[in-house]
GUMAR-211776 format. One line per 8 residues: their letters; for each residue y, x, z of C-alpha. Coordinates in pm, 1 decimal. Each point is the difference from the previous one (the first is absolute). Example, Ala and Ser with C-alpha at 12.3 -4.5 7.8 and 13.67 -1.06 7.14 Angstrom:
# GUMAR-211776
AS> -450.0,1230.0,780.0 ~ 344.0,137.0,-66.0
# end
This chain:
# GUMAR-211776
MRDERERA> 14729.4,6999.1,9821.2 ~ 57.1,-340.5,110.3 ~ -146.8,-143.4,-332.3 ~ -312.5,213.3,61.3 ~ -64.5,-149.3,323.0 ~ 97.2,-365.0,-122.4 ~ -267.8,53.6,-302.4 ~ -285.8,144.7,259.3
AYFAAYYR> 93.3,-300.3,234.1 ~ -48.3,-228.0,-320.3 ~ -316.6,151.1,-108.2 ~ -151.4,-30.6,360.2 ~ 88.6,-356.8,32.2 ~ -151.8,-75.4,-351.5 ~ -326.4,208.8,103.7 ~ -35.5,-185.6,312.1
SNRERIRE> 53.3,-326.4,-167.3 ~ -227.3,48.7,-296.5 ~ -262.2,250.1,152.9 ~ -321.1,-187.2,-114.6 ~ 151.9,-48.2,-354.5 ~ 84.7,350.6,-28.4 ~ -347.9,124.9,150.1 ~ -170.6,-241.9,-282.0
RRCIRYFA> 205.0,134.9,-283.2 ~ -76.7,372.5,118.1 ~ -392.1,-77.2,12.5 ~ 10.8,-141.7,-341.1 ~ 197.2,274.3,-142.1 ~ -257.5,248.2,177.0 ~ -323.0,-150.8,-114.7 ~ 139.0,-74.3,-345.2
DHEEAKRR> 42.4,376.3,-80.5 ~ -208.2,187.4,290.4 ~ 22.5,325.3,-179.9 ~ 371.4,-14.7,-13.4 ~ 32.5,-85.8,353.1 ~ -234.7,280.6,99.4 ~ 235.8,237.5,-216.7 ~ 297.2,-139.9,168.6
LRESYRKH> -116.4,70.9,314.3 ~ -113.6,366.9,-44.9 ~ 321.7,75.2,-172.8 ~ 176.3,-160.5,320.4 ~ -232.2,207.4,226.4 ~ 78.7,317.0,-191.6 ~ 357.9,-49.1,13.8 ~ 29.8,-87.9,369.4
RDARRAEA> -300.6,212.3,111.9 ~ 221.9,269.5,185.6 ~ 221.8,-257.9,180.9 ~ -302.6,-215.4,107.3 ~ -181.2,309.2,152.8 ~ 313.5,120.9,162.1 ~ 30.1,-336.5,152.6 ~ -369.0,-23.7,110.4
REASKSRY> 26.8,363.5,160.9 ~ 289.1,-134.9,214.0 ~ -150.5,-321.9,78.5 ~ -309.3,201.8,118.2 ~ 213.8,229.3,200.2 ~ 168.4,-281.9,173.5 ~ -340.0,-159.4,79.0 ~ -125.2,312.2,169.7
ADNPEKYA> 326.1,44.5,181.1 ~ -14.3,-347.2,127.4 ~ -377.8,32.2,126.8 ~ -130.1,355.8,7.7 ~ -262.6,-89.1,256.3 ~ -179.3,-246.3,-266.6 ~ -12.0,287.0,-246.8 ~ -145.3,257.2,229.3
DKKKRYKA> -258.7,-270.4,114.5 ~ -82.5,-74.7,-386.6 ~ -26.0,379.4,-73.1 ~ -216.8,59.5,312.0 ~ -246.2,-288.1,-99.1 ~ -31.6,151.6,-366.2 ~ -98.0,339.1,139.8 ~ -248.1,-162.4,243.7
ANQERVRA> -131.4,-202.6,-303.4 ~ 20.0,296.9,-277.5 ~ -92.9,339.5,219.6 ~ -181.2,175.9,-251.3 ~ 276.8,-74.7,-262.2 ~ 278.9,99.8,215.2 ~ -192.4,329.2,103.0 ~ -75.0,90.8,-369.5
QARSYAAK> 392.2,-52.9,-46.8 ~ 116.4,204.5,276.9 ~ -263.4,287.5,-83.0 ~ 123.0,-21.8,-348.8 ~ 383.7,13.8,93.4 ~ -87.0,289.5,229.9 ~ -179.9,200.1,-269.9 ~ 296.0,-62.2,-234.3
RKAIRLGA> 248.7,133.3,252.2 ~ -218.8,303.5,66.3 ~ -38.3,51.6,-396.4 ~ 397.7,-27.2,-59.9 ~ 52.0,249.4,320.6 ~ -241.6,244.8,-168.4 ~ 101.6,-55.5,-367.1 ~ -301.5,-120.1,-86.0
TKGSDAYT> 82.2,-348.9,-189.6 ~ -7.1,-63.0,-359.9 ~ 185.2,-327.5,-2.1 ~ -202.5,-261.0,-146.1 ~ -315.6,232.2,45.1 ~ -21.6,-64.5,390.1 ~ -320.7,-201.5,101.2 ~ 40.0,-365.8,65.4
AADVALTM> -212.7,-217.1,227.1 ~ -191.0,-128.3,-295.4 ~ -74.5,383.4,-63.4 ~ -141.8,3.0,362.7 ~ -206.4,-318.2,-55.1 ~ -148.5,124.1,-319.0 ~ -108.3,331.4,189.9 ~ -158.1,-207.4,259.3
RNQAAQCW> -216.4,-188.9,-259.3 ~ -84.2,351.4,-163.9 ~ -106.3,159.3,313.5 ~ -214.3,-304.3,82.3 ~ 208.6,-40.5,347.2 ~ -112.3,350.8,126.4 ~ 150.7,305.7,129.5 ~ 46.3,267.2,-292.9
WCGASLTS> -91.6,289.5,232.2 ~ -265.3,-122.7,218.4 ~ -122.9,-336.0,-162.9 ~ 64.0,-227.3,323.4 ~ 74.1,-340.0,-66.0 ~ 409.4,-60.8,-9.0 ~ -57.6,-359.2,91.0 ~ -104.8,66.6,359.4
TGYHVDHR> 217.0,314.9,67.2 ~ 297.7,-108.6,-190.5 ~ 132.5,264.1,-253.5 ~ 292.4,256.9,-65.9 ~ 143.2,50.3,-374.3 ~ -61.6,377.2,-47.1 ~ 150.6,222.6,-232.3 ~ -287.1,228.8,-141.0
IPLSRGGD> 254.1,269.2,-68.2 ~ 223.7,-33.1,301.9 ~ 376.2,-70.8,-91.8 ~ 89.9,305.8,221.3 ~ -227.6,227.9,-219.3 ~ 165.5,-133.9,-339.9 ~ -187.4,-314.7,-64.6 ~ 136.5,-309.1,-158.8
DTAANITL> 38.9,-342.4,162.2 ~ -195.6,-165.2,-301.9 ~ -286.2,-211.5,-27.7 ~ -192.9,275.4,-138.0 ~ 33.9,231.3,303.9 ~ -94.4,-274.0,271.6 ~ -325.4,-65.7,163.6 ~ -82.2,-245.7,293.5
SCPSCNLR> -124.7,194.5,310.2 ~ -100.1,-98.5,351.1 ~ 246.4,70.7,256.0 ~ -205.4,275.0,163.3 ~ -54.2,170.5,-350.2 ~ 376.9,-23.1,-100.9 ~ 116.3,123.7,329.5 ~ -237.0,312.4,3.2
KFTKTPQE> 77.8,67.6,-360.7 ~ 364.1,27.2,81.4 ~ 170.0,211.7,-278.0 ~ -319.3,150.4,-106.4 ~ -85.3,-1.3,-368.3 ~ -349.8,-148.0,-68.4 ~ -151.4,332.1,-76.3 ~ 128.6,134.3,346.2
FCGRLL> -102.2,-354.5,174.8 ~ -371.9,-32.6,-130.6 ~ -48.2,183.8,-331.6 ~ 9.5,-318.4,-171.5 ~ 97.2,7.4,-354.3 ~ 249.6,-246.4,-144.5
# end
């Protein structure tokens, strides 16, 4: 043990006294074989990835524990600046929870925020049921065949509707609501 400490102290002192020379040699070696250096860095990253991630998690927890108000303020600013994104994530999360509860999820087939954006473009930002503009009224992600009636939580089963239509439709099928064909 003592030999290891002496050796570590020797190398630390050597590094401090020869820092510039060591850095120069590293740079020369790095630029001489750039691809080999990148390979070594990737290998080192893979080898120590789990330890580095655990270290980063602990550091993050520590920073949060030291100053939770700072992070609460940061979260509040993000929500204020990204209201539509936060609402979409909340709707998606709530729909997924409901689908899980009703046993309607199909794992990776569940719809995503990208599916909602594509549906918005395909519907030209108009309510599926009444044709109202969704940009002025806001929108709800509506399941054509309700989850409670055996519908799936997939992109093929969602439409965007204005809040009033979605709340009036409730758990009705399209035929019960207005006779509209799928």
